[in-house]
C-alpha positions in Angstrom: 76.2 7.1 10.2 74.4 5.0 7.5 71.0 4.6 6.7 70.0 1.4 7.5 66.3 1.4 6.9 64.4 -1.5 4.7 60.9 -0.8 3.7 58.4 -3.7 4.0 58.4 -4.4 0.1 62.3 -4.6 -0.1 61.9 -6.9 3.0 59.2 -9.4 1.3 60.9 -9.4 -2.1 63.7 -11.4 0.2 62.2 -13.8 1.3 62.2 -17.2 -0.5 58.9 -17.9 -1.2 56.9 -21.3 -1.8 56.2 -22.5 -5.5 53.3 -20.0 -6.3 52.7 -18.4 -3.0 51.3 -14.8 -3.0 50.5 -14.5 0.9 51.1 -16.0 4.1 48.9 -16.0 7.2 50.4 -13.6 10.1 47.5 -14.5 12.5 45.5 -16.8 13.2 43.1 -18.0 15.8 40.1 -20.6 16.1 39.5 -23.2 13.3 40.6 -22.7 9.8 40.2 -25.1 7.2 41.4 -25.2 3.3 39.5 -26.5 0.8 41.7 -29.4 -1.2 44.9 -29.0 1.1 45.7 -31.9 3.4 47.2 -29.8 6.1 45.3 -27.3 8.2 46.2 -23.7 7.9 48.4 -22.2 10.6 50.3 -19.3 11.2 52.9 -18.3 8.5 51.6 -20.4 6.1 52.3 -19.7 2.7 49.2 -19.6 0.4 48.5 -19.7 -3.5 45.8 -17.9 -6.1 43.2 -19.6 -5.9 43.2 -21.3 -2.3 40.0 -21.5 -0.7 39.5 -21.2 3.2 36.8 -21.0 5.5 36.6 -19.6 8.7 34.2 -21.4 11.1 32.4 -19.1 13.7 34.7 -16.7 16.1 37.9 -17.7 14.0 40.2 -14.8 13.0 42.7 -14.5 9.9 45.3 -11.9 8.5 46.6 -12.5 5.2 49.7 -10.6 4.2 50.3 -10.4 0.1 53.6 -10.5 -0.9 53.4 -8.1 -3.9 51.6 -5.4 -2.3 52.4 -6.1 1.4 49.0 -5.2 2.7 47.5 -7.0 5.0 43.7 -8.3 5.0 41.4 -9.4 8.1 38.9 -11.6 8.3 36.3 -12.8 10.8 34.2 -15.9 10.4 32.0 -17.5 9.9 34.0 -16.8 6.2 34.7 -18.6 3.5 37.5 -16.3 1.1 39.5 -17.0 -1.8 43.4 -16.0 -2.2 43.7 -13.9 -5.1 
């Protein structure tokens, strides 16, 4: 029997990224907007470094960073900048 386990980092390395994307929205509830964007962020949206998001009161957002595989959770009201 062979070991077919794969780490999260290896999995994330194999995902094709949108140009300049550094993070992805892995969970989202409530109202979230993105400055300087024509589309409203939604579940699985990819975000570039420098993207600015605003969470309304009661909103929640979880970002997964591709390079580290770490998740960060935010609750509104809040303004965040993807780094």
